[in-house]
C-alpha positions in Angstrom: 84.3 147.0 157.3 82.7 148.8 160.2 84.1 151.9 161.9 84.9 150.2 165.2 87.1 147.6 163.4 88.9 150.4 161.5 89.5 152.3 164.7 90.9 149.2 166.4 93.2 148.6 163.5 94.4 152.2 163.4 95.0 152.1 167.2 97.0 148.8 166.9 99.2 150.2 164.1 99.8 153.4 166.0 100.8 151.6 169.2 103.0 149.0 167.6 106.3 148.9 165.6 104.3 148.1 162.4 104.7 150.9 159.8 102.1 149.6 157.3 99.1 147.2 157.4 96.9 146.1 154.4 93.8 144.0 154.9 91.5 142.8 152.1 88.0 141.5 153.0 84.8 141.0 151.0 83.7 144.5 151.9 86.8 146.1 150.4 90.5 146.8 151.0 92.1 148.9 153.8 95.7 150.1 153.9 97.0 151.8 157.0 100.4 153.5 156.8 102.1 155.0 159.9 104.2 158.1 159.1 107.4 158.7 160.9 107.5 161.7 163.2 110.0 163.5 160.9 107.8 163.1 157.8 104.4 163.6 159.5 102.3 166.2 157.8 99.8 168.3 159.6 96.5 166.5 160.0 93.6 167.9 158.1 90.0 166.9 159.0 87.5 166.9 156.2 83.8 166.3 156.7 81.9 163.9 154.5 78.7 166.0 154.3 78.9 169.8 153.7 77.1 171.9 156.4 74.4 174.3 155.3 76.7 177.3 155.4 79.3 175.7 153.1 76.8 174.4 150.5 77.3 177.4 148.1 81.0 176.9 148.4 80.7 173.2 147.5 78.4 174.0 144.6 80.9 176.6 143.3 83.8 174.1 143.6 81.7 171.5 141.7 81.0 174.1 139.0 84.7 175.0 138.8 85.6 171.4 138.5 83.1 171.0 135.6 84.4 174.1 133.9 88.0 172.9 134.2 87.3 169.4 132.9 85.2 169.0 129.8 82.4 166.4 130.1 83.6 164.5 127.0 87.1 163.9 128.4 88.0 160.6 130.2 88.4 161.3 134.0 89.7 159.5 137.0 87.5 160.7 139.9 87.9 160.6 143.6 85.8 157.7 145.1 85.8 159.4 148.5 86.2 162.6 150.5 89.8 163.1 151.8 93.2 164.6 151.1 94.8 164.1 147.7 98.5 162.9 147.5 100.3 162.3 144.2 103.0 160.1 145.9 103.2 157.4 148.5 105.4 159.5 150.9 106.6 163.1 151.1 109.5 163.5 148.7 108.7 160.3 146.8 108.2 160.1 143.1 104.6 160.7 142.1 102.6 157.6 141.0 101.9 159.2 137.5 103.1 162.3 135.7 101.5 164.2 132.7 102.2 162.2 129.6 102.4 158.8 131.4 100.3 155.9 130.1 98.0 154.3 132.7 96.3 151.0 132.6 93.1 150.0 134.4 93.9 148.9 138.0 97.2 150.9 138.1 97.6 153.1 141.3 97.6 156.8 140.3 97.4 158.6 143.7 96.4 158.3 147.4 93.4 159.8 149.1 93.8 160.0 152.9 90.5 159.7 154.8 90.3 159.3 158.5 94.1 158.9 158.7 93.9 155.9 156.3 95.8 156.1 153.1 93.7 154.7 150.2 95.4 153.9 146.9 93.3 155.1 144.1 93.5 153.0 140.9 92.7 154.0 137.3 89.4 152.6 136.2 90.3 153.0 132.5 93.3 153.1 130.2 94.7 156.3 128.8 97.5 158.9 128.8 97.5 161.5 131.6 96.7 164.8 130.0 96.3 166.9 133.2 96.5 166.6 136.9 93.5 168.6 138.2 94.3 168.7 141.9 97.3 170.1 143.8 99.2 167.8 146.2 97.9 167.9 149.7 94.5 169.5 148.7 91.1 168.3 150.0 89.0 166.5 147.5 85.3 165.7 147.4 83.5 162.5 146.3 83.3 162.3 142.5 85.7 165.2 142.0 87.9 164.8 138.9 91.5 164.1 139.8 93.1 163.3 136.4 92.1 164.0 132.8 93.1 161.2 130.4 93.4 161.2 126.6 
């Protein structure tokens, strides 16, 4: 789906009484959720490509993620750059907790990118051993989010 179409959809949702819109096309699935004014969180902007000055910081973050998560462990990784959320709304129950069994295709978290909330699904079966990212923290493409047994 191209950026102009996404912007048009976001504008339509924000200007209407619709609180949630989900569209599935051949190119993928998009879910737009409008937060109420009372529950709105501060907007964080995350760039997709690190600038030259922040390249060492990105490398250090990647090295830290590798040190935290052993390479032999099964991981659920972020498919995009954005903000990580464990639950569908502030104050809601997290999608998964440590010790929960997950099946392939089961939603495990949300990554917000460009004000669009994207449900992230498990790509493999397992039991959640650790949650590697704090709620509301920015994540990078390929960053491990959950460690599975």
